C-alpha positions in Angstrom: -7.3 4.1 -19.8 -4.3 5.7 -18.2 -1.7 7.1 -20.7 1.3 4.8 -20.0 3.6 7.4 -21.4 2.8 9.9 -18.8 3.0 7.1 -15.8 6.0 5.7 -17.2 8.2 9.3 -17.7 12.0 9.6 -17.6 11.2 11.5 -14.5 9.0 8.6 -12.9 11.6 6.2 -13.9 14.2 8.5 -11.8 11.9 8.9 -9.1 11.6 4.8 -8.8 15.2 3.9 -9.4 17.1 6.7 -7.7 14.6 7.9 -4.9 12.6 5.0 -3.9 14.4 1.8 -4.9 17.3 2.6 -2.4 15.0 3.2 0.2 13.1 0.1 -0.1 16.5 -2.1 -0.6 17.5 -0.7 2.8 14.3 -1.1 4.3 14.0 -4.8 3.1 17.7 -5.8 4.4 16.5 -4.6 7.7 13.6 -6.4 7.7 15.1 -9.8 6.9 11.8 -11.4 5.3 10.0 -11.3 2.1 8.0 -7.8 1.7 4.1 -7.4 1.0 3.2 -4.9 -1.5 0.2 -2.8 -1.7 -0.3 -0.4 -4.6 -2.3 1.5 -7.0 -0.6 0.3 -9.8 -2.4 1.3 -13.0 -3.3 -0.9 -16.1 0.6 -1.2 -17.1 1.9 -2.1 -13.4 5.1 -0.4 -14.2 6.1 0.2 -10.4 5.6 -3.6 -10.1 7.5 -4.7 -13.0 10.3 -2.6 -11.8 10.4 -3.7 -8.1 9.8 -7.2 -8.7 12.6 -7.1 -11.1 15.0 -5.9 -8.7 14.0 -8.6 -6.4 12.0 -5.7 -3.7 9.0 -8.1 -3.6 7.8 -11.6 -5.2 4.5 -11.4 -7.3 2.9 -13.4 -4.8 3.1 -10.7 -2.5 1.6 -8.1 -4.6 -1.6 -6.6 -4.0 -3.6 -3.7 -6.1 -6.3 -1.5 -5.7 -7.5 -0.6 -9.1 -10.9 1.3 -9.8 -11.1 0.7 -13.3 -12.1 -2.7 -14.2 -10.6 -2.3 -17.7 -7.2 -1.6 -15.8 -7.5 -4.7 -13.5 -7.9 -7.0 -16.7 -5.1 -5.5 -18.3 -3.1 -6.4 -15.1 -4.2 -10.2 -15.0 -3.5 -10.2 -18.4 0.1 -9.2 -18.1 1.1 -10.8 -14.5 -1.2 -13.9 -14.6 -4.9 -14.6 -14.0 -3.8 -15.2 -10.2 -2.4 -11.7 -9.9 -4.0 -10.0 -6.8 -6.5 -7.4 -8.0 -9.4 -5.9 -6.0 -11.3 -3.5 -7.9 -13.0 -0.8 -6.3 -12.4 3.1 -4.7 -9.4 3.2 -2.4 -11.7 5.3 -0.1 -13.6 2.6 0.3 -11.2 -0.5 0.3 -9.0 1.1 3.2 -12.4 0.9 5.4 -13.4 -2.6 4.1 -13.3 -5.4 6.8 -12.9 -7.6 3.8 -9.4 -6.1 3.0 -7.8 -6.6 6.6 -6.8 -10.1 6.0 -4.2 -9.1 3.4 -2.6 -6.7 6.1 0.0 -6.0 6.9 2.2 -4.6 4.1 5.8 -4.1 4.1 5.5 -0.8 1.5 2.1 0.7 0.6 2.2 2.8 -2.7 -0.3 5.3 -2.8 0.2 6.9 -6.4 -2.6 9.5 -6.5 -3.4 11.4 -9.6 -5.2 14.2 -7.9 -4.1 16.7 -5.5 -3.6 15.7 -1.7 -6.0 18.1 -0.7 -8.9 17.8 -3.6 -11.7 18.5 -1.4 -14.8 18.6 -3.2 -17.2 19.8 -0.2 -16.4 20.5 3.7 -14.9 17.5 5.5 -13.2 17.2 8.8 -10.4 15.6 6.8 -9.5 15.4 3.1 -10.2 12.5 1.5 -6.6 11.4 0.6 -5.3 11.7 4.5 -8.8 9.5 5.4 -7.1 6.8 3.5 -3.7 7.3 4.8 -5.3 7.5 8.3 -7.6 4.0 7.7 -4.6 2.2 6.6 -2.3 3.2 9.4 -4.9 2.2 11.5 -5.2 -1.4 9.6 -1.2 -1.7 9.9 -1.4 -0.8 13.6 -3.3 -3.8 14.5 -0.3 -5.8 13.2 2.2 -3.1 15.0 4.1 -3.7 11.4 6.8 -1.4 10.5 6.5 -0.4 6.8 7.4 2.1 4.4 4.8 4.5 2.7 5.3 6.0 -0.8 3.1 8.9 -1.7 2.6 10.8 -5.2 0.1 13.8 -5.6 -0.3 16.1 -8.3 1.1 19.3 -7.1 -0.3 22.1 -9.3 -2.0 25.3 -7.7 -4.9 24.4 -9.5 -5.4 20.5 -8.5 -6.6 21.5 -5.0 -10.3 23.1 -4.1 -10.5 26.4 -2.1 -12.0 24.1 0.5 -8.9 22.0 0.4 -6.4 25.0 0.4 -8.2 26.1 3.6 -6.2 23.1 5.1 -2.8 24.3 3.5 -3.1 27.3 4.9 -3.5 26.4 8.6 -0.8 23.8 8.2 1.6 26.6 6.9 0.3 29.1 9.6 0.9 26.2 12.2 4.5 25.6 10.6 5.6 29.0 10.9 4.6 29.8 14.6 5.6 26.5 15.8 9.1 26.2 14.3 9.8 29.7 12.9 9.7 28.3 9.3 7.7 30.7 7.6 8.5 30.0 4.1 5.6 28.2 3.2 3.1 30.7 4.8 5.2 33.6 2.9 4.9 31.5 -0.6 1.2 31.1 -0.4 0.8 35.2 0.0 3.8 36.0 -2.8 3.1 33.6 -5.8 1.1 30.4 -4.9 0.9 29.6 -8.7 4.6 28.9 -9.0 5.3 28.0 -5.3 2.6 26.1 -4.5 4.3 22.3 -4.6 7.0 23.7 -2.6 4.7 24.7 0.0 3.2 21.2 -0.2 6.5 19.6 0.2 6.7 21.2 3.7 3.0 20.7 4.5 2.2 17.1 3.5 5.1 15.4 5.7 3.9 17.3 8.8 0.7 16.1 8.2 1.2 12.4 7.8 3.9 12.5 10.8 1.2 13.9 12.8 -1.2 11.0 11.6 1.0 8.3 12.1 2.3 9.6 15.3 -1.3 9.8 17.1 -1.3 5.9 16.2 1.9 5.4 17.9 4.1 5.5 14.9 7.6 7.2 14.5 7.4 8.4 11.5 10.7 9.7 9.6 10.3 11.4 6.2 13.3 9.9 4.2 12.6 11.9 1.0 10.8 14.3 -1.6 10.8 14.8 -5.0 9.0 16.9 -7.4 8.9 16.3 -11.2 7.1 17.2 -14.4 6.4 14.3 -16.4 7.9 14.8 -20.1 9.1 18.3 -19.1 5.2 19.1 -19.1 4.5 22.9 -18.4 0.6 22.1 -17.0 1.6 19.1 -14.8 3.7 18.2 -11.6 4.0 15.7 -9.3 5.1 15.6 -5.9 6.3 12.3 -4.2 7.4 11.3 -0.9 8.7 8.3 1.2 8.3 7.8 4.8 9.3 4.9 7.1 6.7 3.9 10.0 7.9 2.3 13.2 5.8 1.3 15.9 6.9 2.5 19.4 5.1 0.4 21.8 3.6 2.6 25.0 4.5 0.8 28.3 1.4 -0.6 29.6 1.9 1.3 32.9 1.9 4.8 31.1 -0.9 7.0 31.7 -2.7 8.4 28.6 -1.3 11.6 29.7 2.4 10.5 29.7 2.1 8.9 26.3 0.2 11.6 24.9 3.3 13.9 25.9 5.8 11.9 24.6 4.3 11.3 21.5 3.6 15.2 21.3 7.3 15.6 21.5 8.2 13.1 19.2 5.7 14.3 16.5 7.3 17.8 16.8 10.6 16.5 16.4 10.0 14.4 13.1 7.9 17.6 11.6 10.8 19.5 12.6 13.4 17.1 10.7 11.2 16.8 7.8 11.2 20.2 7.0 15.2 20.2 6.4 14.8 17.3 4.1 15.9 18.5 0.8 13.5 18.7 -2.4 14.7 16.7 -5.2 13.8 18.6 -8.5 14.1 15.7 -10.7 13.8 17.5 -13.8 17.0 19.6 -13.3 18.7 16.5 -12.0 18.2 14.8 -15.8 18.8 18.1 -17.5 22.4 18.5 -15.7 23.1 14.9 -16.4 22.1 15.3 -19.8 24.3 18.3 -20.2 27.4 16.6 -18.7 26.9 13.7 -21.1 26.6 15.9 -23.8 29.8 18.0 -22.9 31.8 14.2 -22.6 30.6 13.4 -26.1 32.0 16.5 -27.5 
């Protein structure tokens, strides 16, 4: 059973309320319709409870993928027997034809507990990015705009050496393509202390490329880093992306489409590098110091 204190720490609550919530409120207002929500909720469903309470979703429009039958039972007990929970691994469910009937989703929240590049054996693509690729493909069938929320463990020891090869190559590409050398420099200088910052540059560029190759214009709306309960050993990196389908003209050739989207992808990647990383623990510490000063 997941630790409720870990997954509902003050830092994670800040991410939901001050990072993700304003983005979802804006997206819902612009969509003008009820949003459907796909999430990895955990046994307590803290994100569901919060967003439903803020009128972002209705409970009937929430669907959970949960690998633990015990956690699924806890969710059904909390939200009712008709609550939509599908037991299984996300890696399998994202490819299951039986799940296609529940698409499209307006918001997809992939709150991973492992690293983005946790690759146990040689693969062409890390499993987490294989999941996002399959979800993008499922969304594309409906050409639906959506918001993708992502969270990954960001400690230097969570990704395998095989996975870190992806990080190294992406950091090198960013340096040569944009002249943005900080991620590559951080990897060679002190990766144990700077790995999360490296990932904050690398992951958005990968997600933007995935979406662009499926004709989505993908914007990185924000990044946040936090240590739950001020942990010294655990850190989490969170993102928000908005996907807007950019219909290619039926008269465009494959080369024209490829050229146009290559330019779009590169521009969005460059924009993502300028998005500031919000360090949640520092923000909360500063707010606490201000309150303490006022009280005294």
